[in-house]
N, C-alpha and C positions, 0 to 999 in steps of 0.2 A: 504493500500500500504506500502511495506517495507521501502520505502525511508523516511518515517516519522522520525524515530530517527536519521538516518545517513545523511540526506540531509542537506547541508550547512556546514558540518564539514570540515573546511579547504578548501572548494571549492572556496570561493571568495577571501580570503586573501592568503591561501596556494597556490592557483593557480597562483597568481601574482609572488610569489617566484619561482615557477616551471618555469613559462614563462621567468623570468629574467635569470635563470640558463641555460636553454636549447634552448629557442626560440620557435616560434609557431609550427614548424614541430615536434620538440622533445616533446612538450606538448601534441600534438595530438597523437603521437605514444605512449607516456606514458599512456594515458588514455585507449587506445586500449589494451595495454599490461596488465595493471592492471585489465581491464574488463575480459580478458581471464583467468588471474590467479584466480580472484574471482569466475569465472564460474567453474573452476576445483574444487575449494575447496567447493563451495556451493553444487554442485551435489554430492560430496562425503558425506557431512553432510546430505543431503536430503535422500540419500540411507540408511544411518544409522537410521534416524528418521522415515522413512517409514516402516522400519522393526518392530519398537516398539516405537510409539510416546509416549512422556512423557512431562509433564509440566516442562519448563526450562531444557529440556533434553540436548540441545546443550551446555548449560553452566555447568551442573553438572552431571546429571544422566548417560548419555551415556559414558562419560569417565570412571566413576567408574564401569560401567557395563562391559566394554570390555578391558580396559587397566589396568596396574598395579596400585595399590593404591597410590604409591609415585607420579606417573605421574598425576593421577587424582586429588590428593590433591593440588599439585603445580599449575595445570592448572585451577582448580576452583578458587583459590585465585588470580591467575594472571589475570583472566578475571574480577574478582570483582574489584581489585584495578586499573586495566587499564581503565575500564569503569568509575570508580570514578575519575580518573585523567583527563578524558575528560570533566569533569565539569569545573575545572579551565581553561582548554584549551579554552572552548567555551566562558567563561567570558572574558578571555584575547583577544580572537578573536573579541568580541564585543567592547572592549576598543580600540583595534587597528583600527577597522573600524571607530571609532569616531575621529581618528587622534590623540589620546592622547598617543603618543609614548615616551614622556619624563617624567621621574619620578617627582612626586610632591604630596603634600598632597591631592590635588583635585582628583588625580587618585584613591586614596584609597576610597574616597567618591563615585566615579563613579563605582568602583568595587563592593561596598556594595549594590548598587541598583539592578543589575541583580542577585547577590547572594541571596538577600532576596526574589526576585520574584521567582527564581528557587526553593528555599526551601519552600516558601509559597504554591506554586502550588502542591508540593509533599506531603504536609500535608492535602490536601483536600481528601475527600472520593474517593476511587478508581474509582467509576463510574463517578464522576465529573471530575476527572483528564482525563479520557479517552475521555470524551466529549470535553474537551478543547484541547486534543491532535489532534482531527480531525480538529479543527479550525486552530491551529498552523501549521499543515501539509499542509492545503490548502494555508495558507499564504506563506509558503516556496515554494510551487509549483508555486504560482503566481509570486513570486520574481524571481525564476530561469528562468521560461519560459518568463517572461516579459523582463528580461535582454537579453535573446537570441533574442527575437523579436526586441528589441532596437538595437542590433548589426546589424541585417538585415536592419533596417531602415537607420542607419548611413552609411551602406556600399553602399546604393543606390546612384549613381552619381547625383549630383545636389540638394541633400537635404540641406536646409539651416542650418547653424551652425554646420554641420557635419565635425568633424576633420578626419574622416575615409574615405578612398577612396578604397573601395573593399578590395583586398588582397595586398594593397600597402606595408604594413609592412612585408609581406613575401619576398618582393624584397629589401626593404630598411628599416631596416638594414639587413634583410636576414632571411632565414628559421631556421637557427641553430646558436647558440651562441658558441663561443670558450671560454671554462671555464678553468681557471687556466693557461693552456698552449695554444699555438697557433697551428693551423693546425688541422690535423685529430685527433690527441690525444685530443686536447682541445674540439673538437666537440663531441667526444665520452664521455669525462668526463662530458660535459654539458648535454648530453642525460641521462647519469647515474644519475647525480644529480637531473635532472628534474624528473626522475622516482622515486627517493627517496622522493622528495618533494610532488609528486602526491599521494603517498601512504596514506597520512593522510585523503584524501577524501574517501578512500575505507576501512579503517581499521575497523575490526570487522563486516564488512557487511555480510559475510557468516553466522556467528553465529546468528546475529540479524534477518536475513531473515528467517532462518529455525525455530528459536525460535518463531517468530510471527506466523508462520503457525501452529506450534504444539499447540498453545494456541487457535486456531480457532475450529470450529465444526468438527465433525467426517467426514463430506463429504470432507472438505479441507485436513484433515489429511490423508485420503485415497489416495490423489493425491498430496502428498507433493512435489514430484520431478517436476511435471508439473506446479504446482502453483509457486514454487520457480523459475522456468525458466521464467515464465511470469513476476514476480517481477524483475528478473535480466534484462530482456529486457527493462522494463520501466526505471530502474536505469541507465543502461549503455547508453541508448539513450539520457537521460537527461544530463548525465555527458559528453559524447563525444560532444554533441552539445555545451555545455558550454565551453569545451576546444577549440573547433573551434572558438567560438565567442570571447573568451578572446584573442586569437591570432590575431583576426581581429581588436579588439578595441584598443590595446595598443602595441607600439614597446617594444621589450624585453630590450632595453637599457635605458628605462626611469628610472631614479634613485629613484623615489618615490615608485617603486614596492618593493624595499628592504630597504626603509628608508635610502637611500644613503649608502648601504652596511652594515648597522647595523643588519638587520634581516627582520622580516615581515614588510610589508609596506602597500601601498594603493592597493586596488583591481583594476585589469585592467579595469573593467567597470567604476569605478570612475575616472580613468585617462582620459578616452575618454569623459566622461560627463563633467568634469571640463574644459577640453579643448574646449568643445562646447560653453561654456559661457551661456547656457540656465539657466535662474534663477529658483530657487526652486527645480529643478530636482536633483541636488546633495544632497540636504537635504532629499528628499524623498527616494532616493536609499540608502543613509547612514542609515536612520531609518529602512528600510526594512532589510538590512544586519544585523543591530544590533538586531532586533527582531528575525531574523532567528537563530542567534547564541544563544540567550536566550532560544528560543524554543528547540533547540538541547540540551542545558544544562539541561532543564527540563527532557527531555526524558532519558538522560544518568544517571541522579540521580535516576529516577524511575527504570531503568533497573539494575543499580549497586546495589541499595538497595534490589531489589527482588532477585538478585543473592545471596547476602549475606543471605537473609532470607531463600532461598532454601538450602543453605549450612547448616544452622542451623536446618532446618526442616528434612534434611536427616541425621542429626547427625554428620556433619563434621565441625560444628562451635558451639560456646557456645549457650546454650538454651536462653540466654538473647536476642539474635537477633530475636527470634520468637515472642516477645511481640507486641501486637497490641492494639491500643486505641479503643475508642467506635465507631469511624468511620471506623474501620477495617483497619487502616493504620499501617504497621510495623514501628512504630516511632523510635525505637532504631536503626534499620537498616538504616532508612532514615537519622537520625542525624549522625550516624557514617560515612556513605558515604558522607554526606554533609561537613564533616570536611575537606575533600580534597580540597574544594573550597578555603581554606586558601592560597594555593599556588598562587592564582591569585594576592594576595596582595604584592607579590614580585615586581609587576609593580610600586608600590609606591617607591621602592628603586632603581630599575634599569629600563632601557628602556623596555616597554611592548613588543617591537619587539624582544628583547633577551629572555624574559620570554616565549613568544609564541614559539620560536624555541626550547628552552630547553624542554618544555612540549611536543612539536611535536616529538623530537628525542626519548624521553622516550616512548611515546605512540606507535610510529611506530616500535620501537625495540620490545616492548612487543607484539604488534600485529603480527609481524613475528614469534615470539616464539609460540604464540597461533595457528597460521596457520600451523607451523611445527607439533605441537601437534595434530592438527586436522587430518593431514595426517597420523600420526602414529596410532591414534585411528581408523581411517578407515581401515588401514592394519590389525590391530588386529581384528576388526569386521569381515572383509572379511575372514580371516583365520579361525576364530571360527565358523562362520555360515557355511562355506563350509565343515569344519570338522564334523559338526552335520548333514550335508546333506540338508541344506536349499538352495534353489535357489530363489534369490530375483527377483520378477517381476518388481520392480522399480530399474532399473540399467541404468546408463548413459553409452553410448558406449565409452566415452572417458576414463572411469575408467578401470583399476587402473593407467593408464599411466598419467592421469591428476593429480593424487595424487603424483606420483613420480616427476612430473614437479613442483608441488607446494612445496614439501619438499626441493628440490634442490634450487629453486629460493629463497624461504624464508630463507634458510640458507646462501646463498651467499649475499643477499642484505645487511644485517647488517654488514657483513665483508667488503663489498665494501664501505659502509658508513663510517666505522671506518678508512679505508685507506684514503678516501677523506678528512675527517676532521682532519686527522693527518698530512696533508701536511702543510709546514710552513706558507703559506698564509691563510690557513683556521683554523689553530690550535687555539682553545679557550676552556677553561674549561667549558663554558656554552654549548658547543656542545659535547665535548668528554665525560664528566661525566654522562650526562643522558643516553647515549648509554650503558656505562658500568654498571650503576645502573640498567638499565632495564634487562641486562643479569644476573648480579650477584644476584638480588632479586629473580629471578626465581630459580636459582640453589641453593640459600640459602633455599628456601622453599622445593625443591626436596630432597636435602641431609639432611636437618634438619628433615624432616618427616621420611626419611630412618633411621636415627640414633634413633629418638624417638621410632619408631616402633620396632627396634631391642632391645632397652632397656626394653620396656614393655614385649616383648616376653621372654626376659631373666628372668625378675622378675616372670612372670607366671610359667616358668619352675622350678624356685627355689621354688616357692610356692607348685607346684605339688610334688617336691621331698620331701619337709617337710611333706606333707600329706602321701605319700607312705611309708616313712621310719621314723616313729615317734621314739623318744627316750624313755628311760625307764620311764621318767617323764610324758610323754604325755598320754592323755586320748585316749582310743581306739575309733577310728572312724569307722563308717559303711563303707563297701566297696564302692568304687567309680565306677559308671557305665562308659561304654565306651564313652557315649555322654558327660558325665561330664568331662572325661579326655580330650576329644577333645577341649572342651571349655576352660579348664585350660591351655592346652598346647599352644593353638593358639587363644587367644581372638581376635575377629574381631574388628579392629579399625574403619572400615567403613562398611556401608551396601552395599554389592556388590551382583549383581544378578548372576554373573558367577565367 
């Protein structure tokens, strides 16, 4: 099931911030909206993958095959470092779930424990890791479905110790929060902020869903579009039920949801459980959320390291990252990606609530860029295949309009986010800088590759000129064939199929 790597990412803690920003109705709408957006992008990627399945194709191969090299280079590395940044995000998520939101030396020790667990599992043989992945995925499914079931039990009238009375919190304090401003403008901004906070639960889901199916057997590869639709139904049903449950379990004005306005805070589920006064249950739920975050961190280190390995294998990264140990683990790629977990240690210097938000802003901005790139690659793919006379039998009816919707939405969301966090009441370097770092790092890769490519081509042409027009001192060289001239004039920087 594709929810394995993504389930739990920002769902429990990030969902609390989203609820506090917009209210239960805004949270439910946001999850429906994000589900529709992810559906549009996943069907586009599925159509590309069904045309020519490839290992790690959604991360590396397809972009190089259909799009310009500059875009492919920047997209490949953006997906690698963004997935790697999800490792410290999940570690910080685990720390926040423990309630350790204030900086102290003890926080550094707590950060080290999930960091070592995540790294240790990824140094296991790949077959052992995948067996453990099934166990942790089952644990996350039990956690999410169990919390939804608990919300149903709490909502039943007359249940002892229940602080919840059906949809009481939809009436008091209300279905929508007024964010920053009063009135309709405040409710609209609350909905928009809720949507931005909800994005972390869905980020990189299209890429991971299609990549998982491409790595399966030929039978599943032949039906990538239909298999991806089944995976999306499972994921969306689980997420939307959790959004509804979180709106039932906690009022949006509970200050612990945002750590009294500092940033990430308590999960809505824990708010209700602590109010119930049931002994032991808060400890059990906290432990399950902690383990879910650690499990997701394991998956993201695995995926990011394999993405870096694939870049090296295709000739787009140094050969060093292809090295494997005797257990067939690409240990250099694993250790390099694991270095990003060091960002979680900022929780020992400032509030882990702030660190959580800073990482979230960077990751969601990079995720929007990745989704815009996905839409662009799909349009390149469609134009090239139609020009060659191919008619895809695996095509969603919503395309290409779904792709246009995805490109426009993912372009506007980071812009809207920048405007919201630039308002005087929200302005903070911990919010603003990650957004701009996420945008600038991508364009630095894109234009840096563009300049480097131009420099190499210029040197190749200069070398060709020196061969064609030797001076009197030069030794006579044999004539150059047309194929040799082509290679000298335009040396390929990347392996492209088209």
